[in-house]
C-alpha positions in Angstrom: 105.0 124.0 159.8 103.2 121.7 162.2 99.5 121.1 161.8 96.9 122.9 163.8 95.1 119.7 164.7 97.9 117.8 166.3 96.1 114.5 166.8 93.9 114.0 163.7 96.8 112.8 161.6 97.9 110.2 164.2 94.4 108.9 164.7 93.6 108.8 160.9 97.0 108.8 159.1 97.0 108.8 155.3 98.2 105.6 153.7 101.9 105.2 153.5 103.4 104.4 150.0 106.1 101.8 149.8 108.6 101.6 146.9 106.4 99.0 145.3 103.5 101.5 145.3 101.5 99.3 147.7 99.3 101.3 150.1 100.1 100.4 153.7 96.9 101.1 155.7 97.2 101.6 159.4 94.7 99.4 161.2 93.9 100.2 164.9 94.2 97.1 167.0 95.9 95.6 170.1 98.2 98.1 171.8 97.3 100.8 169.3 93.6 100.7 170.2 94.4 102.1 173.6 96.6 104.8 172.2 93.8 105.9 169.9 91.6 106.3 172.9 94.3 108.4 174.5 94.5 110.6 171.4 90.8 111.2 171.5 91.1 112.3 175.1 94.2 114.4 174.3 92.3 116.2 171.5 90.1 117.6 174.3 92.9 118.2 176.7 94.1 121.6 177.9 97.2 123.2 176.5 99.7 124.5 179.0 102.9 126.5 178.6 106.1 124.9 179.8 109.7 126.0 180.2 111.6 124.1 177.4 114.5 123.6 179.7 112.3 121.3 181.8 111.7 119.0 178.8 114.0 116.1 178.0 114.0 114.1 174.7 112.4 110.7 174.2 114.2 107.7 175.7 114.4 106.2 172.1 115.8 108.3 169.4 113.9 108.2 166.0 116.1 110.4 164.0 119.7 109.9 162.8 120.5 113.6 162.4 118.6 116.8 162.3 117.5 118.4 159.0 118.9 121.9 159.5 117.0 123.4 156.6 113.6 122.1 157.9 114.5 123.3 161.4 115.3 126.8 160.1 112.0 126.9 158.2 110.2 125.9 161.4 112.2 128.4 163.5 111.2 131.2 161.0 107.5 130.2 161.0 107.3 130.1 164.8 109.1 133.4 165.2 106.7 135.1 162.7 103.4 133.3 163.6 103.9 131.6 166.9 103.6 127.9 167.7 100.5 126.7 165.9 100.3 123.3 167.4 101.3 122.1 170.9 103.7 119.2 171.5 102.9 116.1 173.5 104.9 115.4 176.7 104.6 113.1 179.6 105.8 113.6 183.2 109.3 112.4 183.3 109.2 108.8 184.7 112.4 109.2 186.8 112.9 113.0 187.3 110.3 114.8 189.4 109.3 118.2 188.0 110.6 117.4 184.5 108.9 116.2 181.3 109.8 113.9 178.4 108.9 114.6 174.8 106.6 112.1 173.1 106.5 114.1 169.9 107.3 117.6 168.9 111.0 117.7 169.9 111.9 120.2 167.1 109.2 122.6 168.4 110.7 122.3 171.9 114.1 123.0 170.4 112.7 126.1 168.6 111.1 127.4 171.7 114.4 127.0 173.6 116.3 128.9 170.9 113.7 131.7 170.8 113.7 131.8 174.6 109.9 131.2 174.6 107.6 128.9 176.6 106.5 125.9 174.6 102.8 125.1 174.2 102.2 121.5 175.3 99.7 118.8 176.2 100.8 116.8 179.3 99.6 113.2 179.4 100.7 110.4 181.7 101.7 107.6 179.4 103.6 104.4 180.1 106.7 103.5 178.0 104.7 101.4 175.5 102.1 104.0 174.8 104.9 106.6 174.6 106.7 104.8 171.8 103.5 103.9 169.9 102.4 107.6 170.0 105.9 108.7 169.0 106.1 106.3 166.1 102.6 106.9 164.8 103.1 110.7 164.7 106.3 110.1 162.7 104.4 107.7 160.4 101.6 110.3 159.9 104.2 113.0 159.0 106.0 110.5 156.7 109.3 112.5 157.0 111.5 109.9 158.5 113.6 108.0 155.9 113.4 104.3 155.5 116.7 103.7 157.4 115.6 106.0 160.3 112.4 104.0 160.6 114.4 100.7 160.4 116.8 101.8 163.1 113.9 103.0 165.3 112.2 99.6 164.9 115.5 97.9 165.9 115.9 100.1 168.9 112.3 99.3 170.0 113.1 95.6 169.6 116.3 96.0 171.6 114.2 97.6 174.4 112.1 94.4 174.5 109.0 95.4 172.6 107.4 92.7 170.6 106.6 92.8 166.9 103.0 93.8 167.3 104.1 97.0 169.2 106.8 97.8 166.6 104.4 97.3 163.7 101.8 99.5 165.5 104.2 102.2 166.3 105.5 102.5 162.7 102.3 101.4 160.8 104.2 98.7 159.0 103.1 96.0 156.7 104.6 92.5 157.0 106.9 92.8 154.0 108.4 96.2 155.0 108.8 95.0 158.6 110.7 91.9 157.5 113.1 93.9 155.3 113.6 96.5 158.1 114.6 93.7 160.4 117.0 92.2 157.9 118.6 95.6 157.0 119.0 96.7 160.6 120.5 93.3 161.5 123.0 93.1 158.7 124.1 96.7 158.6 125.9 97.7 161.8 124.6 100.8 163.5 128.0 102.6 163.2 127.9 102.3 159.4 124.2 103.5 159.3 125.1 106.5 161.4 128.1 107.3 159.2 125.9 107.3 156.1 123.1 109.3 157.7 119.3 109.4 157.0 119.7 109.3 153.2 116.2 110.5 152.7 116.0 109.8 149.0 117.3 106.2 149.4 114.5 103.7 149.8 113.9 100.2 151.1 115.2 98.1 148.1 118.6 99.9 147.9 119.2 99.5 151.6 118.2 95.8 151.3 120.8 95.5 148.5 123.5 97.1 150.7 122.6 94.7 153.6 123.2 91.7 151.3 126.6 93.0 150.3 127.5 93.5 153.9 126.8 89.8 154.6 129.8 88.9 152.4 132.8 88.1 154.7 135.2 91.0 154.9 132.9 93.6 153.5 132.0 95.2 156.8 135.7 95.9 157.5 136.0 97.4 154.0 132.9 99.5 154.6 134.2 100.8 157.9 137.5 101.8 156.3 135.6 103.7 153.5 133.2 105.6 155.9 136.2 106.6 158.1 138.0 108.2 155.1 138.4 112.0 155.4 136.1 113.1 152.6 133.3 110.7 153.2 131.5 112.8 155.8 131.6 115.9 153.5 129.0 114.4 151.2 125.2 114.3 151.6 123.6 111.2 153.1 122.4 109.9 149.7 125.7 110.5 148.1 127.5 108.7 151.0 125.1 105.7 150.5 125.6 105.6 146.8 129.4 105.8 147.2 129.5 102.9 149.6 127.1 100.8 147.6 129.1 101.3 144.4 132.3 100.6 146.2 131.1 97.2 147.7 129.4 96.3 144.4 132.7 96.7 142.5 134.6 94.9 145.2 132.2 92.0 144.8 132.7 91.9 141.0 136.4 92.4 141.0 138.2 89.1 140.1 140.8 87.9 142.6 144.3 88.4 141.2 146.9 85.7 141.6 150.6 86.1 140.7 152.0 82.8 139.3 155.2 81.7 141.0 158.0 79.2 140.4 160.4 77.8 142.9 163.3 75.4 143.0 163.9 73.1 145.9 166.7 70.6 146.8 167.1 68.1 149.5 169.8 68.7 152.1 172.1 66.1 150.6 171.4 67.4 147.1 170.3 64.0 145.9 166.8 65.2 145.0 165.7 68.4 143.2 162.3 69.7 142.5 160.9 72.5 140.3 157.6 73.9 141.6 155.1 75.9 139.5 152.0 77.4 140.9 149.6 79.2 138.5 146.7 79.4 141.0 144.6 76.9 139.1 147.4 74.3 138.8 150.2 73.2 141.0 153.1 71.2 139.4 155.9 69.4 141.2 158.6 68.1 138.9 161.1 65.8 140.6 164.7 65.2 139.4 166.8 62.4 140.9 167.9 58.8 140.3 165.1 57.7 142.5 162.6 60.4 141.4 160.2 57.8 140.1 160.1 55.8 143.3 159.8 58.9 145.5 157.0 60.1 143.2 155.2 56.8 143.7 155.7 57.1 147.5 154.0 60.5 147.4 151.2 59.2 145.2 150.4 56.4 147.6 150.0 58.9 150.4 147.9 61.6 148.7 144.7 60.7 150.6 146.5 60.8 153.9 148.2 64.1 153.0 144.9 65.6 151.8 143.2 64.7 155.1 146.0 66.3 157.1 145.7 69.4 154.9 141.9 69.6 155.5 142.4 69.2 159.3 144.9 72.0 159.2 142.6 74.3 157.2 139.8 73.6 159.7 142.0 74.4 162.7 143.1 77.7 161.1 139.5 78.7 160.4 138.7 78.7 164.1 142.0 80.2 165.3 142.4 83.1 162.9 
């Protein structure tokens, strides 16, 4: 259930624990200093009741999918005890008479389902203060998974926000921010969304997956797996583990090669050749009266032939 003091956790959040057990302390500064001042004012602001149908979601999503169990618990609590803490909304920047959730979207959804007014604080915030407040509230609650936070950080960057704003919004240390950037860059969003929030899967395992997906061909292999019929039937953590295991085994699996032999003859039948290709060795055995002279002819042009081969390989690389 949401806290009764809706702003204290955002103004003074508890240290976040990373997988390495380092405490990440949120330090107010830069853009976040102004948002703290806004929270101090908001703590004294009046709470109003709004029609939830007039409230739209944030312009940047911070969740991959809803936690149905947590939502049902909140729904039951609000039905029995009412809405303890108000949500924070701002006047909609482009739709007169409407509002936009800064944080508390599940409470808005609960109010709509229960056909009740939603208790809210209305505050005029620009887009930057909006995303900082949204991110800090989520950081204070610590219930977003690593990949949800990484994807939220990427989306903020895609909207043009600089690193200082992203770090402030998510209360990130430099190491975690760097890994979030790498993970979100090397794991395509469609694969992330197919896996889901994977709440028990932390930073280092997502980093491991991102490195596997840098290997040529692995993104295509991953997409084929996540599109398989039974993949979506598992939990997010199980889906992640299955994909990681699949790509790890694919990386370790030796490439198989089937040895081949072939016989060749010139059109006039004066020269014959037996060709053996084992993968590691290629043997060309010539049989003819002039086999020795023809072999010497080939030998003298090996450098020329190899350069032509390299040029052909290079051309194929850029046309495939």
